[in-house]
C-alpha positions in Angstrom: -99.5 21.7 -53.9 -96.0 20.3 -54.7 -95.3 20.1 -51.0 -97.8 17.4 -50.1 -96.2 14.0 -49.9 -97.4 11.3 -52.3 -99.3 8.6 -50.4 -97.5 5.3 -50.2 -99.1 1.8 -50.1 -99.3 0.3 -46.6 -96.8 -2.4 -47.6 -94.6 -0.9 -50.4 -93.4 -3.6 -52.9 -92.2 -1.6 -55.9 -88.6 -0.4 -55.8 -89.4 3.3 -55.9 -92.2 3.0 -53.3 -89.8 1.2 -50.9 -87.1 3.8 -51.6 -89.5 6.6 -50.9 -90.7 4.9 -47.7 -87.0 4.5 -46.6 -86.4 8.2 -47.1 -89.5 9.1 -45.1 -88.5 6.7 -42.3 -85.2 8.7 -42.1 -87.3 11.9 -41.8 -85.5 13.6 -44.6 -87.1 16.8 -46.0 -89.8 16.2 -48.6 -87.8 18.2 -51.1 -84.9 15.8 -50.7 -87.3 12.9 -51.2 -88.6 14.3 -54.4 -85.2 15.2 -55.7 -83.6 11.9 -54.9 -86.5 9.9 -56.3 -86.3 12.0 -59.5 -82.6 11.3 -60.0 -82.8 7.6 -59.1 -85.7 7.2 -61.5 -83.7 8.9 -64.2 -80.7 6.7 -63.5 -82.8 3.6 -63.8 -84.4 4.8 -67.1 -81.0 5.7 -68.5 -79.9 2.1 -68.1 -83.0 0.6 -69.8 -85.1 0.1 -66.6 -82.5 -2.3 -65.1 -82.9 -2.9 -61.4 -80.2 -1.0 -59.4 -79.3 -4.2 -57.6 -77.9 -5.5 -61.0 -75.8 -2.4 -61.5 -72.9 -0.8 -59.8 -70.0 1.7 -60.2 -69.6 1.2 -63.9 -73.2 2.2 -64.6 -73.1 5.1 -62.2 -69.9 6.4 -63.9 -71.6 6.1 -67.3 -74.7 8.0 -66.2 -72.8 10.8 -64.4 -70.5 11.2 -67.4 -73.6 11.3 -69.7 -75.0 14.1 -67.5 -71.8 16.1 -67.9 -71.0 15.4 -71.6 -74.4 15.1 -73.2 -76.9 16.9 -71.0 -74.5 19.8 -70.1 -75.9 19.9 -66.5 -74.4 22.4 -64.0 -71.8 21.1 -61.6 -74.2 21.3 -58.7 -76.8 19.4 -60.6 -74.3 16.6 -61.2 -73.4 16.6 -57.5 -77.1 16.3 -56.5 -77.5 13.4 -58.9 -74.4 11.8 -57.5 -75.6 12.3 -53.9 -79.0 10.7 -54.7 -77.5 7.6 -56.3 -74.8 7.2 -53.6 -77.6 7.5 -50.9 -79.6 4.8 -52.7 -76.6 2.4 -52.9 -75.0 3.1 -49.5 -78.0 3.7 -47.3 -80.9 1.9 -48.9 -79.3 -1.0 -50.7 -76.4 -1.3 -48.2 -73.8 -1.6 -51.0 -70.5 0.2 -51.5 -69.8 1.5 -55.0 -66.1 1.7 -54.7 -64.2 4.5 -56.5 -66.2 6.4 -59.0 -64.4 7.9 -62.0 -66.7 9.9 -64.2 -66.5 13.0 -66.3 -67.1 16.0 -64.1 -68.8 19.1 -65.1 -66.3 21.9 -65.3 -65.5 25.1 -67.1 -62.9 23.5 -69.4 -65.3 20.8 -70.6 -67.6 23.6 -71.8 -64.8 25.6 -73.5 -65.1 28.5 -71.0 -62.0 29.9 -69.5 -61.8 30.0 -65.8 -60.9 33.3 -64.0 -57.4 31.9 -63.3 -56.8 31.1 -66.9 -57.9 34.6 -67.9 -55.7 36.2 -65.2 -52.6 34.2 -66.3 -53.0 35.2 -70.0 -53.2 38.9 -69.1 -55.7 41.5 -70.4 -57.5 40.6 -73.5 -56.4 43.5 -75.7 
């Protein structure tokens, strides 16, 4: 029953309820709603339950770098988290974040050689 939308209050006042109502008003897929809410909630918790209005690019960079460096998430997971937070700031809060500079998930950060590195070094014998 994971595909049944969570009921919302008739007049949402809490941040996450208002965010969820905003997503529904945009008629995004329910799966997008649940994913974005999960990542936004995690972003807020990572920063000690600070309100997103009081945070900006610095906090987004810290959180995304944390996902890459400490949580070892996959690159697509980090991109999904980025999309959720950027949607929240740009669409919901109407704020620009500016340039984001965070540690990106990649093969070199994990110590795994890319296929190009292996091809350049020749056969491994």
